[in-house]
C-alpha positions as CSV (number, residue, x, y, z in Angstrom):
1,M,84.0,96.7,101.0
2,T,87.6,97.2,99.9
3,K,90.7,95.8,101.6
4,N,91.4,99.2,103.1
5,E,87.9,99.3,104.6
6,K,88.5,95.9,106.0
7,L,91.8,97.1,107.5
8,E,90.0,100.1,109.0
9,T,87.3,97.8,110.5
10,V,90.1,95.6,112.1
11,I,92.0,98.6,113.5
12,R,88.9,100.3,114.9
13,T,87.7,97.1,116.6
14,L,91.1,96.4,118.2
15,S,91.3,100.1,119.3
16,D,87.8,99.9,120.7
17,K,88.8,96.9,122.7
18,K,91.8,98.7,124.1
19,G,94.4,96.8,122.1
20,V,98.0,98.0,122.9
21,N,100.6,99.0,120.3
22,I,98.6,98.3,117.2
23,M,100.8,98.2,114.1
24,A,99.9,97.4,110.5
25,F,102.2,96.7,107.5
26,D,101.3,96.7,103.8
27,V,102.8,93.3,102.8
28,E,101.0,92.9,99.5
29,K,104.2,93.0,97.4
30,K,106.1,90.6,99.7
31,S,103.4,88.2,100.7
32,G,101.5,85.7,98.5
33,Y,98.6,85.3,100.8
34,T,97.6,88.6,102.3
35,D,97.7,92.4,101.8
36,F,98.1,93.6,105.4
37,M,99.7,92.2,108.5
38,V,98.4,93.6,111.8
39,F,100.0,93.2,115.3
40,V,98.4,94.0,118.6
41,T,99.3,93.3,122.2
42,G,96.7,92.2,124.7
43,T,97.1,92.6,128.5
44,S,95.9,89.1,129.3
45,T,94.6,85.9,127.7
46,Q,91.1,87.1,128.4
47,H,91.8,90.4,126.7
48,N,93.2,88.5,123.7
49,T,90.1,86.4,123.5
50,T,87.8,89.4,123.8
51,M,89.6,91.1,120.9
52,A,89.5,88.0,118.7
53,D,85.8,87.5,119.4
54,S,85.0,91.1,118.7
55,L,86.9,90.9,115.4
56,F,85.0,87.8,114.4
57,R,81.7,89.5,115.1
58,E,82.6,92.8,113.4
59,L,83.9,91.1,110.2
60,K,80.8,88.9,110.0
61,T,78.6,91.9,110.5
62,A,80.5,93.8,107.7
63,G,79.7,90.9,105.4
64,F,83.0,89.1,105.2
65,A,83.3,85.3,105.0
66,K,84.0,83.6,108.3
67,P,87.6,84.4,109.3
68,L,89.8,81.6,110.4
69,I,91.0,81.8,114.0
70,E,93.8,79.8,115.6
71,G,95.1,79.8,119.1
72,E,92.0,80.6,121.1
73,T,92.6,77.7,123.5
74,S,95.7,79.1,125.1
75,A,95.0,82.7,123.9
76,K,98.6,83.7,124.4
77,W,98.8,84.2,120.6
78,I,95.7,84.3,118.5
79,L,96.0,84.4,114.7
80,V,93.0,85.7,112.8
81,D,93.1,85.2,109.1
82,A,90.6,87.5,107.4
83,G,91.9,87.0,103.9
84,S,93.4,90.4,102.9
85,V,94.2,91.2,106.6
86,V,96.0,88.8,108.9
87,I,95.9,89.8,112.6
88,N,98.3,88.6,115.3
89,I,96.9,89.2,118.8
90,M,99.7,88.4,121.3
91,L,100.7,88.8,124.9
92,E,103.6,91.2,125.3
93,E,106.2,88.6,126.2
94,L,105.4,86.5,123.1
95,R,105.4,89.6,120.9
96,D,108.7,90.7,122.2
97,Y,110.2,87.2,122.0
98,Y,109.2,86.5,118.4
99,S,109.6,90.0,117.0
100,L,107.4,89.2,114.0
101,E,107.3,92.9,113.0
102,D,111.0,92.5,112.1
103,I,110.0,90.1,109.3
104,W,108.0,92.8,107.7
105,S,110.3,95.7,108.4
106,G,111.0,96.1,104.7
107,C,107.4,96.7,104.0
108,A,105.6,100.0,104.4
109,K,104.1,100.6,107.8
110,V,100.5,101.8,107.5
111,D,99.6,105.1,109.1
112,I,96.6,103.9,111.2
113,S,96.2,107.2,113.1
114,S,93.1,108.2,111.2
115,Y,91.5,104.9,112.2
116,L,92.1,105.4,115.9
117,Q,89.8,107.4,118.2
């Protein structure tokens, strides 16, 4: 599976679990550790946990090595490192406060519309 197929798996899973305001950036040229950075807002800590758990299962089912997950204890901001795709699952107030998308604003935003249902 290619990195683009992995990104598609991530976006579809987040969309299926009703993730809000999903955004993806192609950071390959600016990052030394990943190809895509994904941001999604969850409506509650339980929603964040559900999205992270679903991502973990989908990535394992697709044959990827075990992704690294940080932040599940508080679940306000869960980071999922799936190698070529890094996913930030955040509550709205944290996403607004940290504005991490601004860091990657110089990178191409990925058109994810074809991945959404």
